[in-house]
TORGU-845228 format. One record per atom (N, C-alpha, C, O, CB): x, y negated, z negated. Coordinates in steps of 0.05 Angstrom, whole numbers, plus 5000, padded with zeros to 4 digits. Atoms other than C-alpha are relative to their C-alpha. Last residue first. Glycine has a CB too. Example, Ala and Ser with C-alpha at 12.3 -4.5 7.8 and 13.67 -1.06 7.14 Angstrom:
2
498450245001527350214857498549784986499549564982500949915029501850245000524650904844501849765000503949764987498049994975
END
This chain:
306
499950064971045774284195502250165013502650145038500449705005502649944988043774564127500149965030498650095045497949834988500449714999051074594106497450085013497250285027500250124972498349894979052173874126499650305002499650415024503049944994501250074975046173664084501750115023500650215043499749705003502349834996048674044024498849945027497950135041498049954978499049734993055473704030497750185006497850345025501750114977498950014973052373004033500950285009500550365032502349805001502250044981047973153973501050005029499850135046498649744994501349744997054073433937497649985019497150175034499250114973498449824984057972803950498750265005498850375027502750044987500150094972052372353926501650195018500850265039501049725003502749994989051572733861499849935029498750085045498349824985500449784981058872893848497349995013496850135033500450264987499249735007060572233815499250195022499050125045498750084974502349855009056571593826500650294994498950454987497849995021501150125024062671143829497550164989496950144965499249725005498050035021066871553877498849904974499549994953502249805009499449755013060971783919502049974977501750124957501150195020500650015029058671073933500750254985500450274961497049954997499750275012061570934003499850024969501549914955497949815011497350094997062671634032500649734986502949684978500849985029498149835016056071864001502949915004504449894984499750295007497950185011052171274031502150164984503750044970498849794983498750174979047871694078502349844990504349805004497949815011498649824981046572234025501449835021503749885028498050195014497649895013045071733970501650175020504050165021499350174976498150225002040271374017502650094987504750024996498749774983499050054973036772024037502049774999504049775014497749925019497949824994036172213964501249955027503649995032499050294998500949784982032171593949502450185008504650085013498849875025499150064973035171213889499150235019499550465012503149975002502250094984030971303827500849935029499149845044498749764987502249805000035771743787497649915018496050085026499050034971499749794979041671313808497750195002497150315023502550164995499749745013038970733766500250225021498450245038497550054980502349815001039970133810500750254985502950364987499150075029502050085020045069593795497950214996497050254973498749745010502549864995051469843830498049944978498649984954500450305003501750144980056969323826497350125004495449985013501449985026502350115015060669533763498049865018496549685009501049814978500049895027065969983793497649914984496450074970502649914986502649905007064069823865499750084971497650174962499350235017502050214996070069373879497250094991495649924984500049925029501949965021075069863848497649815003496349754983501349974973500449725004079769963907497950064979496850284978502550144993501549874978079069233929499250294993496950374997501650005025502849935009080768863865498650185020496450275014498449754997501950184986088368873878497250094991496850314980500350015031498450214986094569173844498249805015499049585021501950135020500350275012090369543793501449785014501449555005501050014972502450045016092870233814500049724988502049644976499850214978499449995028098370173867497549944983496149744989502349794993500750255013095670333936500650024970499750214957497049935004502450005017099470923963499449724990501349564987500350194977501649764994104371024021497449994984495350064995501550254994499449765016107070324014498150225006495950175015500049934970502049935021105869844072500850244984501750444996497250055013499350115026112169604107498050074978498650054955500049705002497549885011111870064168500549904972501650054955502449935017500549715005104569884182502450124987502250284968499350155026501849995023106069134176499650294992499750364968497349875006498550055024112069194222498350024975499250124955501349725002498149785003108069534277501749964975502250154961501850025025501549775012102469024265501950244996501750384976497750085018500650055029107168434276498750254987499550334965498349764997497449995014109968704342499649974970500850104954502049795010499249725001102868834366502750044986503050244971500250115029501649855020100668144345500950294999501050404977497049985008499250075027106367794382498550174979499750274960499549704994497349895003104968164447501049944971502150124958502049875020500249715002097468034441502850124996503150314980498850125025500949935027098567294427500050304996500750404974497249894994497850055018102567214491499350084971500950204957500949715001497949804994097067554531502449964982503550164971500849975029500449735011091567174496502350195005503050344987497450115010498449965024094166474511499950294990501750374976499249814978497350074993091666404583501950044976504350094980500149705008498649774987085466794565502949935007504550115008498550075026499549795020083366254515501650235013503550335002497450114989497850085017084165694566500750214979503150264974499249744985497550024984079966054618502449924982504550044985499749805023499049734998074666234566502650005015504550155009497950185014501449854979073965494551501250285000503350334990500449865028499649714997075865064491498350115023495950055025499450144974501949845015075764314502500450295006501250375028497149915006502549934986082064024532498250164981499150304963500650165025500049734988087163734484497350045014495349935006500550214978497849984981088863014464500250275014502050315030502649944986500350204978082262844430502250025021501849915043500049724988497450134996082263484389499949825024499549905047502350215004499850245015075263664365502449835007502449595002500250074970500650234983073364174417500249744985499049544994497250035012502950045000076064844392499449765018500249765041499049964970500650205021083664734388497049954998496149734991501449745006501050264990085765364426499549824976499949894953497450045017499950024971088566074423499449725010500049665033498050205012501050264989090466164350500349995030502450045041501449764987498150074979091266894328498949755014496849775028500450235020501550184983087867014261501949885021503649725014498549784983498050164985091367614230498449835019497549945040502250185014500350094973086067834180502649875010503949724996497749805003498750254995086468244116499949945030499850125046502950004990500550124974082268794085501649745002501749584984497049955005498550254998083369294029499849885028500050035047503050044991497750014981077869814032501349734998500049534999499050075029497649985016073069923973502550035017504450185010499850224980498949734995067270064021502650044984503850254987500550045029502049815010063469453993501150295003500450464986497449975015500050025029069869044003498050204988498650334968499349714991497549865010070569304074500149984970500850184957502549865012500549725000063269104087502550164991502250374977499350095028502049935019064368394066499650304998499550414976497349865007498950035027070968324103498050074979498750204959500949714996498049785005068168614167501049984972501350194958502349985021501549755005062168154163501850234995501250404978498150065024501350015026066767554156498550264993498750364971498249764998498549875023071467734213498550014974499150174957502549864996500349715007067367654277500950094972499850294963501650155019502849904999065966974309499750284988497550404991499150005028500349764984072066534299497150104997495449974986502050214992502849924996073965854271500050245019501450255040498449775012500449874974080465634239497150085003495650094983501950255003497550004985082565154183499850135028501150045047502150154984499549744989076464934144502449995019503249775027497550105015497349915005077064294104500550295009502150434997500749964971500249805022069464204105502850104992503050284975498250235009500750145024070463574147499750184975499950094952497549855004497650135010074063994198499549844975501249834957501149815022498349795012067864434202502749884991503749974970500550225021501149925026063563814212501850214987502450184963497250115004499250215019068163554268498950074972500250014952499049735009497149985003067364224305501049794980502749854963501449965027499449785018059864214293503050024995503850074972499050275012500950085026059163524324500650224979501550164957496949945000498050185011063363744383499249914972501049884955500349755019500450274990058764334395502249824988503549904968497149894993501250215017061964994378499249765017500449705038502049914979498150145017063165574427498649764986496249714992502449895017499150264991057265984451502249894982502249954958497649805002497449994986057166714432500949745011503149725022499750205022499449964972056666504377497650115015495450125004502450195003501649794987054666624305501050055029501350285036497149925000502450114987060266244270498550235015499750445020500749775019501149804983065366514220497349905011495449884996499650274985502850034996069365934192499050225019500150245041499349715011501049914974076166184169497049955001495550074984500750315005502849934999079265814110499150055029499649895047498249784988501750164983086665794097497250115001496750334992501249985028502350125012092266214068498549825020499449765042500849844976501249845021099266344094497649854988497849614982502050064978501150175021100966004160498550184980496650314987498149785013502149905017105466404207499249794979500949664967500950264986500450225018109766204266497550064984495350084995499749725015502350194997111066884296500349774981501549794960497450154994499450234984117967214302497749805003498049605017500950085027500249934971116467924280500449765018500349795042497350125005497649844993119167744210500050085030502150135042500250254983497850194998113767204206502650155009504150045025500549854974500550164976108467724221502249805005503149755027497249864998499149844977111668184170499449865026500849905046498750274999497049964999111367674114500950145025502850065038500850164975498650254995104267444129503050045003504249935021499349804978500650094973101368144136501549745007502549715029497049955003498649834982104868394074499649915029501449895045499250304997497150075001102367804035501650165019503550065031501050044971499650264988095167904059503049935000504049835020498449794986499849964971095368644042500649745014502149745034497550135010497649844995096968473969500450045030502550005041499850284986497650165003091967903964502550155006504550045016500149894972498249865019086168313993502649844997504049805017500650295010497749874987081767794027501750144979502250034957501649805016500949794981074767604002502350165014501750365026498449885020497549994985076867223939499750235020500350465013502550044981498950275003070167023908502649985016503149785029500649944970498950074974067167673935501249724999501549595020497850015022498650265003064968063874501449945027502750115039502150014977497150005004060468633897501049724995499949535006501550145023498950274997052968633886503050004994503750014971498549804982497250045010049269293893500949725007500049605027501950215013499150285001041969503901502949994989503650144970498249834983497550015015039870203924501249715001502049625023502150215011500249855025032670313945502550014984502550134962499150275005501649764997032970134019499950174974499950424975501150175023502750054994038569634007498550275001499750474996499649835026501949955021046069704010497249905007496949765027500949884974500849724999051069784066497650054983496350264985502350184992499749845024051569034073499150285006497450335023498349884977497350025010052768534130500350144972502050074957500949724997499949845024046868584177502950014989504750065005498950295005498349775003047768014226499650164974500050044953502849925003501549774990043067494255501350274994500850465009499549975029502950005006044866824224498650275004496650324992498649805016501449814983052366694222497150014991496449924969501350284999501950154984055466054193498650195020497750115041501349775015501849854983059166394136498149825015496549685002498450214983502550145001065266044108498250145020498950185043500349695006501950014977071266484094497749814994497049764970498850285006502750085006077466474050498350005025499449995048499949734986500849875025084466784047497249934992496250014971501949924978501850145017086666654119499550154974499850394972497349955014501049785017092866934151498249884979499149814958502550174987500950085027093966424207499050264986497650424997497649795002501749815014098166624267499349884973501049794958501550284996499549975028100966114316498150214988496050285000499749734985498049795004100366244391500850034971502250224964502549945017500349754985096165604400502550174999504750075002499249955029499950024971097865094347499550275013499950485001502849895008500449734991095965054274499750005030497549955041497450134986497649845005099064394253499750295008501750435010500849984971497950064981093563984286502450194997503750275017500949714998497950175011088164324245502249965021502950145036501250134974501350255009081464624266502049814987501249614975497850074980498850155022084665184307498449754994497449615012502949925008499450284993080465654349501149864975500449924953497549865010501450225014080866394335500749735012502749705026500650004970499450264988082767054367498349794987495949834982499450025031502350164990082267634318501049745013502649605001498149944977498850204982086568204293497749855014495849975024501850145021501750094979083968584232501449795017502649605006497449894989498950254989088468994187498349925024498050085043503050045008501050074973084869514145501049735009500649534995496950015000499150284994087669864084499449955029500150115047503049974993499950155025084470484052500849715004500249534988501950134980498550254999082470874114499749854973497549834963498949825023498250025023080271584099501649744999503549724983502050225002497349914990077071724167502149994978504350094981500949835023500149714997070171684134502750125010503350355005497850085018500049885027071870974111500050315002501450444987497549914984497350025011073870764181500150134973502050274966500949704998498349804986067171034206502949994990504150204986499949965030500749745010063370624154501750225012502750404998497050065005498649975026067170004175499450274987501150394975499149774981497150024998065270064248501450054974503250214972500849735011499049754989058170304236503050005002504350204996498850065028500349795020056769724190501050275010502450414996497050034992498050025021059669214237499850234980501950344972499849734986501149835021055369434296502150014978503650214975499250295010498249805013057468864341498650144978497150024962502549864989500949734994051868534381501750214986501050454987500150055030502549965014052767834351498950295005497150374990498049805009499750005029060167844370497450064986497450214966501049734991499950275011058468044442500450014970499750224957497349855007501850045022060268754465500349714989502549634982500450214977502850004991063268904534497949944978495649934984499450285011501350225014070568744522497149975010496449775023501549735005501150184980073469224574498549774989497349615004498250165018498250024977074469754521498649835022496349875029500850285011500149784981069869604463502049965022502949735028497250035012502050064980068968934428499750225021498450185042500849745014502450115011072469144364497849965021495450025016500649734987500450254985077469604396497349884993495250004999500150065031502650054988078670104340500049745016500849535005497850014979500350254985085370394318497249995012496350195024502249975021502449994984086470934264499649725013499549524999497550084983501750234999093471014236497550065017497550245033501449755011502649944987098171564215498249764998497849654976498750254987502349975018105071274198497550075016497249995039499549754984499749765017111871344232497750054981497950224964502449974984497850055019111770634259500250234980500850194956499449744984498750264995105170794293502049954978501349964954497949775002497750075017102271494297501249745010501749705033502150225000497349924992095571724323502149894980501549864956500649895027498649905023088071654321502850095008503150245027498550234986497549894992084671224373501550074975502349904959501649805018497750075015077471134352502550135012502450365020499650084970498749775012071971164404502449904985503649694992500850215021498549854980068570494415501050254986500750284962502449845011499550154974064269964382501250185021500650145045501849774995498150215001061670434327500549885028499449985048502750104989497449954989055270834337501949764997501049544999499850075030499750004971049270814292502850055009504550144993498949755012500750274990048170614220500349985030500149765042501849794987502850055006047871324192499149725011496749675012499550014970500550085028054471424228497049974995495549955014501549744993502750115004056871754292499649954970500650104953497850205011501249975026064271814306497249895000496849665007501849884978502650135002067671914373498750074974498650304966498150085024502149885015074972114365497549825000497649594992500850064972502150204998080671994413497550134988496650334997499549925031502849924997086572414389498249755005498749544993499050154976500349715002094072414384497250095006496850325015500850104972502749915004095471704408500050315000500850445019498149895021500049734988102571474399497450144994497050244972502550174990501449795014101370744383500150265016499350275039497049914996498149835015106870304411498650224985499950384972501649834981498149874982102470004466501950194985502750394997501649795015497350075010096769864418502050155016502050405016500250074969498349785006089769844449502649904988503149664988500550185025501849774998083969384465501650264996500550484999498750005028498649785013087568754442498250254999496850304979500949924971497449964987085468184488501650234989503850294999501649754998499950084972079867974442502850025011504749925000499049705003501950194991080268364377500349935029501250105045500249744984498950184979083768994356497849825010495549915015501150175023502150094982081669294290501249815020502249605012497649874984499550244984087169694256497649945017496650125031502650035017501650064978086370214201500749745013501649555000497150004992499750274990091370504153498349975025498550145043503049945007500550205022089871104109500249715009499449534995501950054978498750244990088971584168499449784979497249674979498949925029501550244999087372234132501649775011504049755007498949924972499950114974091272854151498549745002498149645025499050195020497350074994092873054080500249865027502149715031501850244999498449804987085473024064502849905007503349665009498750105026499450094973082372554014502050205013503950285000501249715000
END
């Protein structure tokens, strides 16, 4: 990994299309085998550390959750050298104690999406990563501690329901999710977490509560107007929290401290000899570590030919 690699990545969600304290050195457009990411990456310095920032929905919020190219986004972070990825996301609360402006740092997901590619693998290369605990426990603790230190009301742990959208929940669905003992609901983070694990990137979410979905008998049902009213305050809190998180992260990931960095160690099933060369070439940034020089050299040879 190059000395100039951005080892820390930040994904900005609704209302967070940039970081005011980020000293931007470069805006970089990245193309991937999976297409274009949501937006150009802002590369620069935050809290004295090199970081890469991506606006999940693009500047001006022009991309629906179901339209997001999750694979391109995470693949591009990997090529930039990112090892730890902090995701910011607006969510609805499914619990009375999680109030608008609070931050939940979830440790579990429930998938209620239907139309989204969520793996780098296939096309002749099979892999199955462990995903019982989908959030990096080390990064999660730093996120929770530093968000609280920034003045936020923080809830450690909890279950994030990832729904398809773009419509909000029906009332029946909202009560069902509460019956599942879920804690917050959003539309974006599960695919990011799955792909980050496949890319051996530590991942954690700051779920920024904006509303009570539509289950709460004493609160108005969620609307865009209600969400926007809370987003500005949430954005200020989130930016202060992220600045502290970036400063608190150690320079290097301690070996064996979490399962993320070795997620592919025993996950690849296919005999490398039968994997199409085009697949090895495209996935070199993802699988090069576990397949040795083969994938990396294929990628290098292709660059030299072009």
